[in-house]
C-alpha positions as CSV (number, residue, x, y, z in Angstrom):
1,M,87.6,-33.3,-12.2
2,R,85.5,-32.8,-8.9
3,E,82.1,-33.6,-9.3
4,R,79.7,-30.5,-8.8
5,K,77.7,-30.6,-5.6
6,R,74.0,-31.3,-5.9
7,G,71.8,-28.4,-6.4
8,T,74.7,-25.9,-7.4
9,K,74.1,-26.4,-11.1
10,L,73.2,-22.9,-12.8
11,L,69.7,-22.5,-13.6
12,P,68.7,-20.9,-17.0
13,A,66.6,-17.4,-17.2
14,G,63.0,-17.8,-16.8
15,K,60.8,-19.8,-14.5
16,L,62.1,-22.5,-12.4
17,P,62.0,-25.8,-13.7
18,L,58.7,-27.5,-12.9
19,E,60.0,-30.2,-10.8
20,L,62.1,-28.1,-8.7
21,L,59.0,-25.6,-8.2
22,R,57.0,-28.7,-7.1
23,R,59.3,-29.8,-4.7
24,L,59.9,-26.6,-2.9
25,L,56.2,-26.0,-2.8
26,N,55.3,-29.5,-1.3
27,K,58.2,-28.7,1.3
28,Y,57.6,-25.3,2.2
29,A,53.9,-23.9,1.3
30,R,52.3,-23.6,4.8
31,K,48.8,-25.1,5.0
32,D,45.9,-22.7,6.3
33,P,42.4,-23.7,6.0
34,S,41.6,-20.0,4.9
35,V,43.6,-20.6,1.9
36,I,41.2,-22.0,-0.7
37,V,43.6,-22.2,-3.6
38,G,47.3,-22.4,-2.6
39,P,50.5,-22.4,-4.7
40,S,50.6,-24.8,-7.5
41,I,51.8,-25.4,-10.9
42,G,49.3,-24.1,-13.4
43,I,47.3,-22.2,-11.0
44,D,47.5,-18.5,-11.5
45,S,46.5,-17.0,-8.3
46,A,46.0,-17.7,-4.6
47,V,42.3,-17.5,-3.2
48,I,41.5,-16.6,0.3
49,D,38.2,-16.9,2.2
50,F,37.5,-13.5,3.4
51,H,34.3,-13.2,5.2
52,G,32.0,-14.3,2.6
53,K,33.7,-13.6,-0.6
54,Y,37.0,-14.8,-1.8
55,L,40.1,-12.6,-2.1
56,V,42.1,-13.5,-5.1
57,A,45.7,-12.4,-5.1
58,K,48.9,-12.3,-7.3
59,T,52.1,-11.2,-7.5
60,D,54.2,-10.9,-10.8
61,P,57.6,-8.9,-11.8
62,I,58.2,-7.2,-15.1
63,T,61.8,-8.1,-16.2
64,F,62.0,-8.3,-19.9
65,V,60.9,-5.0,-20.8
66,A,61.6,-1.3,-19.5
67,D,59.5,0.6,-21.9
68,D,56.1,1.3,-20.6
69,I,56.9,-1.1,-17.8
70,G,54.1,0.3,-15.5
71,A,51.4,-0.7,-18.0
72,Y,52.9,-4.2,-18.4
73,A,52.8,-4.7,-14.6
74,I,49.3,-3.8,-14.5
75,F,48.2,-6.0,-17.5
76,V,50.1,-9.0,-16.5
77,N,48.8,-9.1,-12.9
78,S,45.3,-8.5,-13.5
79,N,45.3,-11.3,-16.2
80,D,46.0,-13.8,-13.4
81,I,43.1,-12.3,-11.3
82,A,40.8,-12.5,-14.5
83,V,41.5,-16.3,-15.3
84,M,40.0,-17.3,-11.8
85,G,36.8,-15.6,-12.9
86,A,37.5,-12.6,-10.4
87,V,37.5,-8.8,-10.9
88,P,40.9,-7.0,-10.2
89,R,40.1,-4.3,-7.9
90,W,43.6,-3.2,-5.9
91,V,47.1,-3.2,-6.8
92,L,50.4,-2.5,-4.9
93,A,53.4,-1.9,-6.8
94,T,57.2,-2.1,-5.9
95,I,59.2,-0.1,-8.3
96,L,62.9,-0.5,-8.1
97,L,65.0,2.1,-10.1
98,P,68.5,1.5,-11.1
99,E,71.3,3.3,-9.0
100,G,73.1,5.6,-11.2
101,K,70.4,5.9,-13.9
102,A,67.3,6.9,-11.7
103,T,65.7,10.2,-12.3
104,A,62.6,12.0,-11.0
105,Q,61.3,11.9,-14.6
106,M,61.8,8.0,-14.6
107,A,59.9,7.7,-11.6
108,Q,57.2,9.9,-12.6
109,S,56.8,8.2,-16.1
110,I,56.3,4.6,-14.3
111,F,53.7,6.2,-11.9
112,A,51.8,7.9,-14.9
113,Q,52.0,4.5,-16.9
114,I,50.4,2.5,-13.8
115,N,47.8,5.2,-13.4
116,K,46.7,5.1,-17.0
117,A,46.6,1.2,-17.0
118,C,44.7,1.2,-13.8
119,K,42.1,3.7,-15.0
120,Q,41.5,1.5,-18.1
121,L,40.7,-1.4,-16.0
122,D,39.1,0.3,-13.2
123,I,41.9,-0.7,-10.6
124,T,42.7,1.2,-7.6
125,L,46.7,1.7,-6.7
126,C,46.7,1.3,-2.9
127,G,50.1,0.8,-2.0
128,G,53.6,-0.4,-2.5
129,H,57.1,0.5,-2.3
130,T,59.9,2.4,-4.2
131,E,63.6,2.6,-3.9
132,I,66.8,3.3,-5.9
133,T,68.5,-0.1,-6.0
134,P,72.2,-0.9,-6.8
135,D,73.1,-3.5,-9.2
136,I,70.5,-3.5,-11.6
137,D,70.6,-1.9,-15.0
138,R,67.0,-1.1,-15.7
139,P,63.7,-0.4,-13.8
140,I,61.8,-3.5,-12.5
141,V,58.2,-3.2,-11.2
142,V,56.9,-5.9,-9.3
143,G,53.0,-5.9,-9.1
144,H,50.7,-7.2,-6.4
145,M,47.4,-7.6,-7.5
146,L,44.1,-8.1,-5.4
147,G,40.6,-9.1,-6.8
148,E,37.4,-10.4,-5.5
149,I,34.8,-13.1,-6.4
150,Q,31.7,-14.8,-4.8
151,D,32.8,-18.4,-3.8
152,H,30.4,-20.2,-6.1
153,K,31.6,-18.4,-9.2
154,L,35.5,-19.4,-8.6
155,I,37.3,-21.0,-11.5
156,T,40.8,-22.3,-11.2
157,G,43.3,-23.5,-14.0
158,G,42.7,-27.0,-12.2
159,G,39.1,-27.2,-13.4
160,A,39.5,-28.7,-17.1
161,Q,37.5,-31.6,-17.9
162,A,38.0,-34.5,-20.5
163,G,35.9,-33.8,-23.6
164,D,36.0,-29.8,-23.0
165,D,37.0,-27.8,-26.0
166,I,39.9,-25.6,-25.7
167,L,39.4,-21.9,-27.1
168,L,42.4,-19.3,-27.6
169,T,41.4,-15.6,-27.9
170,K,43.3,-13.2,-30.2
171,G,46.5,-15.1,-31.1
172,I,50.1,-15.7,-30.3
173,A,52.7,-14.3,-29.4
174,I,51.4,-10.8,-28.4
175,E,53.6,-10.0,-25.7
176,A,56.7,-11.2,-27.4
177,V,55.8,-8.8,-30.3
178,S,55.5,-5.9,-28.2
179,I,58.7,-6.9,-26.2
180,I,60.9,-7.1,-29.3
181,A,59.7,-3.9,-31.0
182,R,60.6,-2.0,-27.8
183,E,63.9,-3.5,-26.9
184,K,65.4,-4.3,-30.4
185,R,64.1,-1.1,-32.4
186,D,67.5,0.1,-33.4
187,E,68.1,-3.6,-35.0
188,L,64.8,-3.8,-36.5
189,V,64.7,-0.5,-38.5
190,K,67.4,-2.1,-40.7
191,N,65.0,-4.9,-41.8
192,F,61.3,-3.3,-41.2
193,N,59.6,-0.1,-41.9
194,P,58.8,2.2,-39.1
195,K,55.2,2.0,-39.3
196,F,55.3,-2.0,-38.8
197,I,57.5,-1.4,-35.8
198,T,55.3,1.1,-34.2
199,R,52.4,-1.3,-34.9
200,C,54.1,-4.1,-33.0
201,K,55.1,-1.8,-30.1
202,N,51.4,-0.9,-29.7
203,F,50.8,-4.6,-29.4
204,L,50.7,-3.8,-25.7
205,R,47.4,-2.1,-26.1
206,R,46.0,-3.4,-29.5
207,P,45.2,-6.3,-29.8
208,G,46.2,-5.9,-25.9
209,L,47.9,-7.7,-23.1
210,S,44.9,-7.5,-21.0
211,I,42.4,-10.4,-21.3
212,L,40.1,-9.2,-18.6
213,K,37.3,-8.5,-21.0
214,E,37.2,-11.8,-22.8
215,A,37.5,-13.7,-19.4
216,L,34.4,-11.9,-18.0
217,I,32.5,-12.5,-21.4
218,A,33.4,-16.2,-21.3
219,V,32.0,-17.0,-17.8
220,Q,29.1,-15.1,-18.4
221,N,28.0,-16.9,-21.5
222,G,29.2,-20.5,-21.1
223,R,30.2,-23.3,-18.6
224,V,33.9,-22.5,-18.3
225,H,35.8,-25.2,-16.4
226,A,39.1,-23.5,-16.5
227,M,41.2,-20.6,-18.0
228,H,44.8,-19.8,-18.0
229,D,47.0,-17.0,-19.2
230,P,49.9,-18.3,-21.3
231,T,52.8,-16.2,-20.4
232,E,56.7,-17.4,-20.2
233,G,57.1,-20.5,-22.4
234,G,54.4,-19.4,-24.8
235,L,51.2,-21.3,-25.7
236,S,53.1,-24.7,-25.4
237,T,54.1,-24.4,-21.7
238,G,50.6,-22.6,-21.1
239,L,48.9,-25.8,-22.3
240,H,51.3,-28.0,-20.2
241,E,50.6,-25.9,-17.1
242,L,47.0,-26.4,-17.6
243,A,47.4,-30.1,-18.1
244,I,49.3,-30.6,-15.0
245,A,46.8,-28.3,-12.9
246,S,43.9,-30.1,-14.2
247,K,45.5,-33.7,-14.4
248,C,44.4,-34.1,-17.7
249,G,45.7,-34.7,-21.4
250,I,45.4,-32.3,-24.3
251,L,45.2,-32.6,-28.0
252,A,45.8,-29.4,-29.7
253,E,45.5,-28.6,-33.6
254,K,48.5,-26.8,-34.8
255,S,46.7,-25.6,-37.9
256,A,44.0,-24.2,-35.8
257,I,46.3,-21.8,-33.6
258,P,46.0,-18.3,-34.9
259,I,49.3,-16.8,-35.4
260,L,49.3,-13.1,-35.9
261,P,51.4,-12.1,-38.9
262,E,53.6,-9.6,-36.8
263,S,54.5,-12.6,-34.5
264,K,55.6,-14.8,-37.1
265,A,57.8,-12.1,-38.9
266,L,59.5,-11.0,-35.7
267,C,59.8,-14.7,-34.5
268,D,61.3,-15.7,-37.9
269,H,63.5,-12.9,-38.0
270,Y,65.2,-13.9,-34.5
271,G,64.9,-17.7,-35.3
272,L,62.4,-18.2,-32.4
273,D,59.9,-20.9,-31.9
274,I,56.7,-18.9,-31.7
275,M,55.1,-21.8,-29.7
276,G,57.5,-21.0,-26.7
277,A,57.5,-17.3,-27.1
278,I,55.9,-15.3,-24.2
279,A,52.2,-15.1,-24.9
280,S,50.4,-12.8,-22.5
281,G,47.5,-11.3,-24.3
282,A,46.0,-14.6,-25.4
283,L,43.6,-16.5,-23.1
284,I,43.1,-20.4,-22.9
285,I,39.6,-21.4,-22.0
286,S,38.4,-24.8,-21.3
287,I,34.8,-25.0,-21.8
288,N,31.7,-27.3,-22.4
289,P,31.8,-28.1,-26.1
290,E,28.0,-27.3,-26.2
291,D,28.7,-23.5,-25.2
292,T,31.8,-23.1,-27.8
293,V,29.8,-21.4,-30.6
294,K,27.7,-19.2,-28.3
295,V,31.1,-18.0,-26.5
296,I,33.0,-17.6,-29.7
297,G,30.1,-15.5,-31.0
298,K,29.9,-13.2,-28.0
299,L,33.4,-12.6,-28.3
300,K,33.2,-11.8,-31.8
301,E,30.4,-9.3,-31.0
302,A,32.9,-7.4,-28.6
303,G,35.5,-7.4,-31.3
304,I,37.7,-10.3,-29.7
305,K,38.7,-13.0,-32.1
306,A,38.6,-16.5,-30.7
307,C,38.5,-20.1,-32.1
308,R,38.7,-23.6,-31.1
309,I,42.5,-25.1,-31.0
310,G,41.9,-28.5,-29.5
311,K,40.4,-30.9,-26.8
312,I,40.9,-31.7,-23.2
313,T,41.6,-35.6,-23.1
314,D,42.4,-38.2,-20.6
315,R,45.5,-37.6,-18.6
316,K,47.0,-41.0,-19.8
317,K,47.0,-39.7,-23.3
318,G,49.5,-36.8,-22.3
319,V,49.8,-33.4,-24.0
320,K,50.0,-33.7,-27.7
321,I,49.5,-31.7,-30.9
322,M,48.2,-32.7,-34.3
323,D,50.6,-31.4,-37.2
324,S,49.8,-32.2,-40.7
325,G,47.9,-35.1,-39.7
326,K,50.1,-36.6,-37.3
327,I,49.9,-36.6,-33.5
328,Q,53.2,-36.1,-31.6
329,P,54.2,-34.8,-28.1
330,L,53.8,-31.0,-27.5
331,K,57.2,-29.6,-26.6
332,P,57.3,-27.6,-23.4
333,F,59.7,-24.9,-23.2
334,K,62.0,-24.8,-20.0
335,T,63.2,-21.1,-21.2
336,D,61.1,-18.6,-22.9
337,E,62.3,-18.3,-26.6
338,I,62.5,-14.5,-26.1
339,T,65.4,-14.8,-23.9
340,K,67.5,-15.9,-27.1
341,I,67.3,-12.2,-28.2
342,F,69.0,-10.6,-24.9
């Protein structure tokens, strides 16, 4: 059998493998002195020196879900601005509608979803692109979010320090629950009651995918060294990305990780490992341990649950998790668990 040429092996759905992405960024990312934070694994947004302020920029597509896709695009992209300690201000949206299915109503619905989410977070839709595209079977929205921050207030995913506490807000896996309930409703009605399914669909807004509020509360009330938004690959991959960006180790405590009952029910139903299921809506915070109690208290006052789930450790110790008193490696996920249901 002829050996497959190097580089022609098909890649699975989801993010590029970390080593491949690292190699591509090292080879092709152009250096520019005005770029304060460039592309890197575990770093959520680019940061550009913009005449006394920093411009924070992010782009991300929504591909797992079609229902309420405009809101997903705003929440997911604004999260990656917020974890830099910045305030999301402007968004451009590329809206691709499927040829043979696109209607004026479909376009209007997506614009209305974007508008509603922008109003909620005080973001301005300032441009973008729309087209009817062949060879896709559902709408795709690519968000391009811009925010701003004073240079001395910038936080990156690369700032975690050994000895920091790791906090997690809300719980896992919020986005996975919302997607499953929206995309698999016809299957779920055979095993779950309609009120449960509706509640899961509404995870988009309650407890909500946006982490802007908790990010601002954290940086205003504690010495936050890093924040990260766990998305594809779930909390497990998010912790690995934080460790890579910060060149540190992590020791998580499995019993401390808040798992929402709806998340457990749907992940168990489809046989998904909840630690690897897309987890937007939760916020990972690396913080000086002296400020942990204060920040958790301030978040609670705002109606946001948060808890300590582990510690930042020395890089040599690796990324580990304590489970039933035993310390073992924390598994990263090359492909998000939710892809198994499609």
